[in-house]
C-alpha positions as CSV (number, residue, x, y, z in Angstrom):
1,M,-61.2,-20.0,38.1
2,A,-59.2,-19.0,35.1
3,L,-55.5,-19.7,35.2
4,P,-54.1,-16.1,35.3
5,Q,-56.7,-15.0,38.1
6,A,-55.6,-18.0,40.1
7,M,-51.8,-17.1,39.8
8,E,-52.6,-13.5,40.7
9,R,-54.5,-14.6,43.9
10,G,-51.6,-16.9,44.9
11,R,-53.7,-20.2,44.6
12,H,-51.6,-23.2,43.8
13,V,-52.0,-24.3,40.2
14,S,-52.1,-27.8,39.3
15,M,-51.2,-29.6,36.2
16,A,-55.1,-30.1,35.6
17,D,-55.5,-26.4,35.3
18,I,-53.8,-26.5,32.0
19,R,-56.9,-27.9,30.5
20,E,-58.6,-24.5,30.7
21,I,-56.2,-23.0,28.1
22,R,-56.1,-26.0,25.6
23,P,-57.2,-25.1,22.2
24,A,-60.6,-26.5,21.1
25,G,-60.6,-30.1,19.8
26,D,-58.7,-32.7,21.4
27,R,-55.9,-34.0,19.1
28,T,-54.8,-37.0,21.2
29,R,-56.1,-39.5,18.8
30,L,-54.8,-37.8,15.8
31,A,-51.3,-37.5,17.5
32,L,-51.3,-41.2,18.4
33,L,-52.3,-42.2,14.9
34,A,-49.5,-39.9,13.5
35,I,-47.0,-41.6,15.6
36,V,-48.2,-45.0,14.5
37,L,-47.9,-43.9,10.9
38,L,-44.6,-42.2,11.4
39,A,-43.1,-45.5,13.1
40,A,-44.3,-47.5,10.0
41,G,-42.8,-44.8,7.8
42,S,-39.5,-45.0,9.6
43,V,-39.2,-48.8,9.0
44,F,-40.0,-48.3,5.3
45,S,-37.7,-45.6,5.0
46,M,-34.8,-47.8,6.5
47,L,-35.8,-50.6,4.2
48,F,-35.9,-48.2,1.3
49,S,-32.5,-46.7,2.0
50,V,-30.7,-50.0,2.2
51,T,-32.1,-51.3,-0.9
52,T,-31.6,-48.1,-3.1
53,G,-28.4,-48.0,-5.2
54,A,-26.2,-50.3,-7.1
55,S,-27.1,-53.4,-5.6
56,D,-29.9,-55.5,-7.1
57,A,-31.4,-56.6,-3.9
58,S,-35.0,-56.0,-3.1
59,I,-36.9,-55.2,0.1
60,L,-38.3,-58.7,0.3
61,D,-34.6,-60.2,-0.3
62,V,-33.3,-58.1,2.6
63,I,-36.3,-59.0,4.9
64,S,-35.8,-62.7,4.1
65,N,-32.0,-62.5,4.8
66,M,-32.8,-60.7,8.2
67,A,-35.1,-63.6,8.9
68,G,-32.4,-66.2,8.5
69,S,-32.5,-67.1,5.0
70,E,-28.8,-67.2,3.6
71,T,-29.8,-67.7,0.0
72,A,-31.9,-64.5,-0.3
73,L,-28.7,-62.3,-0.9
74,S,-25.4,-62.9,-2.6
75,M,-22.2,-62.4,-0.6
76,R,-21.6,-59.1,-2.6
77,D,-25.1,-57.8,-1.8
78,R,-24.7,-58.7,1.9
79,I,-21.5,-56.8,2.1
80,I,-23.1,-53.7,0.5
81,I,-26.2,-53.8,2.6
82,F,-25.0,-54.8,6.0
83,D,-21.5,-53.2,6.2
84,I,-22.2,-50.0,4.0
85,R,-26.0,-49.0,3.8
86,L,-27.4,-50.4,7.0
87,P,-25.0,-48.5,9.3
88,R,-25.5,-45.4,7.0
89,A,-29.2,-45.6,7.3
90,I,-29.0,-46.3,11.2
91,L,-26.8,-43.4,11.7
92,G,-28.8,-41.2,9.6
93,F,-32.0,-42.0,11.5
94,L,-30.2,-41.3,14.9
95,I,-28.9,-37.9,13.6
96,G,-32.1,-36.9,12.2
97,A,-34.0,-37.9,15.3
98,S,-31.6,-36.0,17.6
99,L,-31.6,-32.8,15.4
100,A,-35.4,-32.8,15.2
101,V,-35.9,-33.4,19.0
102,S,-33.4,-30.9,19.9
103,G,-35.1,-28.3,17.8
104,A,-38.5,-29.2,19.5
105,V,-36.9,-29.0,23.0
106,M,-35.3,-25.7,22.3
107,Q,-38.4,-24.2,20.8
108,G,-40.3,-25.3,23.7
109,L,-37.7,-24.0,26.2
110,F,-37.3,-20.6,24.6
111,R,-41.0,-20.5,23.7
112,N,-40.2,-19.6,20.2
113,P,-40.7,-21.5,16.9
114,L,-37.5,-20.0,15.5
115,A,-35.1,-21.6,17.9
116,D,-33.0,-24.3,16.4
117,P,-29.5,-25.7,17.2
118,G,-28.2,-24.7,13.9
119,L,-29.8,-21.2,13.7
120,V,-28.7,-20.0,17.3
121,G,-25.0,-21.1,17.2
122,V,-25.3,-24.4,18.9
123,S,-24.2,-26.5,16.0
124,S,-21.3,-24.0,15.4
125,G,-20.1,-24.5,18.9
126,A,-20.4,-28.3,18.6
127,S,-18.5,-28.0,15.2
128,L,-15.7,-25.9,16.9
129,G,-15.2,-28.7,19.4
130,A,-15.0,-31.4,16.8
131,V,-12.7,-29.3,14.6
132,T,-10.3,-28.9,17.6
133,I,-10.0,-32.5,18.1
134,I,-9.5,-33.4,14.3
135,V,-6.8,-30.7,13.9
136,L,-5.2,-30.7,17.2
137,G,-5.8,-34.4,18.1
138,G,-2.3,-35.5,17.1
139,G,-0.7,-32.4,19.0
140,I,-1.7,-30.7,22.1
141,A,-5.1,-32.6,22.3
142,A,-3.4,-36.0,22.0
143,P,-3.8,-37.0,25.7
144,L,-7.5,-36.3,25.5
145,S,-7.8,-38.2,22.3
146,A,-6.0,-41.2,23.7
147,L,-8.0,-41.0,27.0
148,L,-11.4,-41.0,25.1
149,D,-10.5,-43.0,22.2
150,I,-13.6,-43.3,19.8
151,Y,-15.5,-41.0,22.2
152,A,-13.0,-38.1,21.8
153,L,-14.8,-36.5,18.8
154,P,-18.4,-36.7,20.2
155,A,-17.3,-35.4,23.7
156,A,-15.5,-32.5,22.1
157,A,-18.4,-31.6,20.0
158,F,-20.6,-32.1,23.2
159,G,-18.5,-29.6,25.1
160,G,-18.6,-27.1,22.4
161,G,-22.3,-27.3,22.1
162,L,-22.8,-27.2,25.8
163,V,-20.9,-24.1,26.4
164,T,-22.5,-22.3,23.4
165,T,-26.0,-23.2,24.7
166,L,-25.2,-22.1,28.2
167,L,-23.9,-18.8,27.0
168,L,-26.9,-18.2,24.8
169,Y,-29.4,-19.0,27.6
170,R,-27.4,-16.7,30.0
171,I,-27.5,-13.8,27.5
172,A,-31.0,-14.2,26.1
173,T,-32.7,-14.6,29.6
174,R,-33.2,-11.8,32.0
175,H,-35.4,-11.7,35.2
176,G,-36.9,-15.1,34.0
177,Q,-37.9,-13.8,30.7
178,T,-36.2,-14.8,27.4
179,S,-36.0,-12.1,24.8
180,V,-36.6,-13.6,21.4
181,A,-34.7,-10.9,19.5
182,T,-31.8,-11.1,21.9
183,M,-31.8,-14.9,21.4
184,L,-31.6,-14.7,17.7
185,L,-28.9,-11.9,17.6
186,A,-26.8,-13.6,20.3
187,G,-26.9,-16.9,18.5
188,I,-25.7,-15.2,15.3
189,A,-22.9,-13.6,17.3
190,L,-21.8,-16.7,19.1
191,G,-22.1,-18.8,15.8
192,A,-19.9,-16.1,14.1
193,L,-17.3,-16.4,16.9
194,A,-17.3,-20.1,16.9
195,L,-16.9,-20.0,13.1
196,A,-14.0,-17.6,13.2
197,M,-12.3,-19.9,15.8
198,T,-13.1,-22.9,13.5
199,G,-11.5,-21.0,10.6
200,L,-8.4,-20.3,12.5
201,L,-8.1,-24.1,13.2
202,I,-8.6,-24.9,9.5
203,Y,-5.9,-22.6,8.6
204,M,-3.6,-24.5,10.8
205,A,-4.7,-27.9,9.3
206,N,-2.6,-29.9,6.9
207,D,-3.7,-31.0,3.5
208,Q,-5.3,-34.2,4.5
209,Q,-7.2,-32.6,7.4
210,L,-8.4,-29.9,5.0
211,R,-9.9,-32.3,2.5
212,D,-11.7,-34.2,5.4
213,L,-12.9,-30.9,7.0
214,T,-14.2,-29.5,3.8
215,F,-16.5,-32.3,2.9
216,W,-17.4,-32.8,6.7
217,S,-18.4,-29.1,7.1
218,M,-21.2,-29.5,4.5
219,G,-22.6,-32.6,6.3
220,S,-22.3,-36.1,5.1
221,L,-23.2,-39.7,6.0
222,A,-20.6,-41.2,3.6
223,G,-18.3,-42.3,6.3
224,A,-20.9,-44.0,8.3
225,T,-19.6,-47.2,10.0
226,W,-20.5,-49.4,13.0
227,T,-17.8,-47.8,14.9
228,K,-19.2,-44.3,14.5
229,I,-22.6,-45.7,15.7
230,A,-21.0,-47.2,18.8
231,A,-19.5,-43.8,19.4
232,A,-22.4,-41.4,18.9
233,G,-25.5,-43.7,19.3
234,P,-25.2,-44.2,23.0
235,I,-24.8,-40.4,23.7
236,I,-27.9,-39.8,21.4
237,L,-30.0,-42.5,22.9
238,L,-29.0,-41.4,26.5
239,S,-30.3,-37.9,25.9
240,F,-33.5,-39.4,24.6
241,T,-34.1,-41.0,27.9
242,A,-35.0,-37.6,29.5
243,L,-37.7,-37.0,26.9
244,P,-40.6,-38.5,28.9
245,F,-39.7,-36.4,32.0
246,M,-39.4,-33.2,30.1
247,A,-42.6,-33.3,28.1
248,R,-45.0,-32.1,30.8
249,G,-42.6,-29.6,32.0
250,L,-42.3,-28.1,28.4
251,N,-46.0,-27.9,28.1
252,A,-46.2,-26.0,31.3
253,I,-43.3,-23.7,30.5
254,T,-45.0,-22.5,27.4
255,L,-47.2,-20.4,29.6
256,G,-44.2,-18.8,31.2
257,E,-41.7,-19.9,33.8
258,A,-43.6,-18.3,36.6
259,A,-46.8,-20.2,35.6
260,A,-44.7,-23.6,35.3
261,F,-43.3,-22.9,38.8
262,H,-46.7,-22.5,40.2
263,M,-47.8,-25.8,38.7
264,G,-45.0,-27.5,40.5
265,V,-42.6,-28.0,37.8
266,P,-38.9,-27.8,38.8
267,V,-38.1,-25.1,36.2
268,Q,-34.4,-24.7,36.9
269,R,-33.8,-28.5,36.8
270,L,-36.0,-28.7,33.6
271,K,-33.8,-26.1,31.9
272,N,-30.5,-27.8,33.0
273,V,-31.6,-31.2,31.8
274,A,-32.9,-29.7,28.5
275,I,-29.7,-27.6,27.8
276,V,-27.5,-30.5,28.6
277,G,-29.6,-33.0,26.4
278,V,-29.7,-30.7,23.6
279,A,-26.0,-30.2,23.7
280,A,-25.1,-33.9,24.0
281,A,-27.5,-34.9,21.0
282,T,-26.3,-32.1,18.8
283,G,-22.7,-32.5,19.7
284,A,-22.7,-36.3,19.0
285,S,-24.7,-35.8,15.6
286,V,-22.3,-32.9,14.4
287,A,-19.3,-35.1,15.4
288,V,-20.1,-37.9,13.0
289,S,-22.0,-36.2,10.3
290,G,-20.8,-32.6,10.2
291,G,-23.1,-29.6,9.9
292,I,-26.7,-30.6,8.8
293,G,-29.1,-27.6,9.1
294,F,-32.8,-26.9,9.2
295,V,-33.9,-30.3,10.3
296,G,-34.5,-29.0,13.8
297,I,-36.8,-26.1,12.8
298,V,-38.8,-27.7,9.9
299,V,-39.8,-31.0,11.6
300,P,-41.2,-29.7,14.8
301,H,-43.1,-26.8,12.9
302,I,-44.7,-29.3,10.5
303,L,-45.8,-31.5,13.5
304,R,-47.1,-28.6,15.4
305,M,-49.4,-27.7,12.6
306,A,-50.5,-31.3,12.2
307,I,-50.8,-32.6,15.7
308,G,-50.7,-29.7,17.9
309,P,-48.0,-28.5,20.6
310,D,-48.5,-31.2,23.1
311,H,-44.8,-32.2,23.9
312,R,-45.9,-35.7,25.0
313,F,-46.6,-36.5,21.3
314,L,-44.6,-33.8,19.6
315,L,-41.2,-35.2,20.9
316,P,-41.6,-38.7,19.7
317,A,-43.1,-37.8,16.5
318,A,-40.3,-35.5,15.8
319,A,-37.9,-38.2,16.4
320,L,-39.6,-40.4,14.1
321,L,-40.2,-37.9,11.3
322,G,-36.7,-36.4,11.6
323,G,-35.0,-39.7,11.2
324,S,-37.2,-40.7,8.3
325,L,-36.6,-37.4,6.5
326,L,-32.9,-37.4,6.9
327,I,-32.8,-41.0,5.5
328,F,-34.7,-39.9,2.4
329,A,-32.4,-36.8,2.1
330,D,-29.4,-39.1,2.3
331,V,-30.9,-41.3,-0.5
332,L,-31.4,-38.2,-2.7
333,A,-27.8,-37.1,-1.8
334,R,-26.2,-40.3,-3.0
335,T,-28.5,-41.0,-6.1
336,L,-29.1,-37.4,-7.7
337,V,-25.6,-37.2,-9.1
338,A,-24.5,-41.0,-9.0
339,P,-21.8,-42.2,-9.0
340,A,-20.8,-39.0,-7.2
341,E,-22.4,-37.9,-4.0
342,L,-23.9,-34.6,-2.9
343,P,-23.3,-33.5,0.8
344,I,-26.5,-34.1,2.7
345,G,-26.2,-30.6,4.3
346,I,-27.0,-29.1,0.6
347,I,-30.1,-31.1,0.4
348,T,-31.5,-29.9,3.8
349,A,-30.5,-26.4,3.3
350,A,-32.2,-26.3,-0.1
351,V,-35.5,-27.5,1.4
352,G,-35.3,-25.9,4.9
353,G,-34.0,-22.4,3.9
354,P,-37.2,-21.4,1.9
355,F,-39.3,-23.1,4.6
356,F,-37.5,-21.1,7.5
357,L,-38.2,-17.9,5.5
358,W,-41.9,-18.9,5.3
359,I,-42.0,-19.5,9.1
360,L,-40.2,-16.1,9.7
361,L,-42.7,-14.1,7.5
362,R,-45.6,-15.9,9.4
363,Q,-44.2,-15.0,12.8
364,R,-43.0,-11.5,11.8
365,S,-45.9,-9.4,13.2
366,R,-46.3,-11.5,16.4
367,L,-42.6,-11.3,17.3
368,A,-42.2,-7.7,16.3
369,L,-39.3,-8.5,14.1
C-alpha cells in the first residue's frame, strides 16, 4: 500500500514504509565512502593548516613531534604550531562543523533548502547576545559575566540565538505547516531587528570595544586560544550528541509533520531538540568567531546532491566537510594578504553568496518565489 493511501485510511505507518518513496538507487555505500574520504580530508586539512605560514615545519615534522620526537621541531616552531595554529585549526573545525550541521538540521526541520542560521536571523540574534555581553559586561551585565566566567559570551549568544529561532518557528508555522515565504521574510525582519539593537549597543561602546567589535563582526579566528576552545567546544560537542537521535526523525519529517507523527516520531520533541541544538551550536560559534555566513547553506546542499538527503549520513558528512572547508578558508584568510589577515567572513561570503543565488534560481519555480 502506498504511503499516502495508508495515511488516508488511518493505518499506522512504520519507518519501513519510507522505503516506498526512496529515490531509485541506494546511495548508502556512496555515502559511507564519502564520510571516510571526508574524515581523511579533515585530518589533512588540520595538518595543512598547522604547517602553512611563516614556520618552516613540515607535516612530517609535526607528526613526528606529536608522536613523541622532541627534536623534530625547534622551540619556536612548537610555540607557533601548538599555541597559535593548532587551537586555531581545532576551533575553526568545530565552528565549521557546527554551522554546517545547524544548516542541515534547519533545512530538514523547515523542509526547505534555503534555511540557514545566517539567512533567517539566528546568527543575528546570537550576535546580539554576544555584543550585549561585550558592551555591557562591565556594567549592568557584570553579575552575569562574573557568574558564568568564560562561558558568559557563549551563553549570551546561545540565548540570543534560541529566542530568535523560537520566534522564527512560531511565526512561520501555522496549523502544523511551515510557510517558506513567511520563514524567509520573518527571518529578514528578525535579523534586521537584531542588527538594529546591535547597532545601538555598538553606539554605546567605547573605542577599544569598537575596534574589537568591528573585526569580530566580519568573522575571524585570529583570537583562537585553548581558553576559547574550552568555552565553546563543550557546548558545540554537546549539541552534536543529539544528532544520531534526530536523523531518522528528520528523514520522516521531510514527508510532513502528519506523516512523521503516523510513523511514531515524537514531532514536538524533535522540534524542541533541533531548535535548542541549533541555537546552542550557532550561539557558541558566533560568540568566539563572530559572523561567518553561508557555510550552513552551501555545505548541506553540496552533500545532498552528492550523497542524497538521508540525514543519517548527511549530518556527519556535513560536520566533516563544514569543518574542513572553514579550515581552508582560514588558511586563505591569513595567507592571501600576508602579513595582514582578511576576516574569514569575507572569504565565505565571496564564495557562498553566488552559490546561494544559484540555489535560489534553481528553487524559484518550485517555491513560487
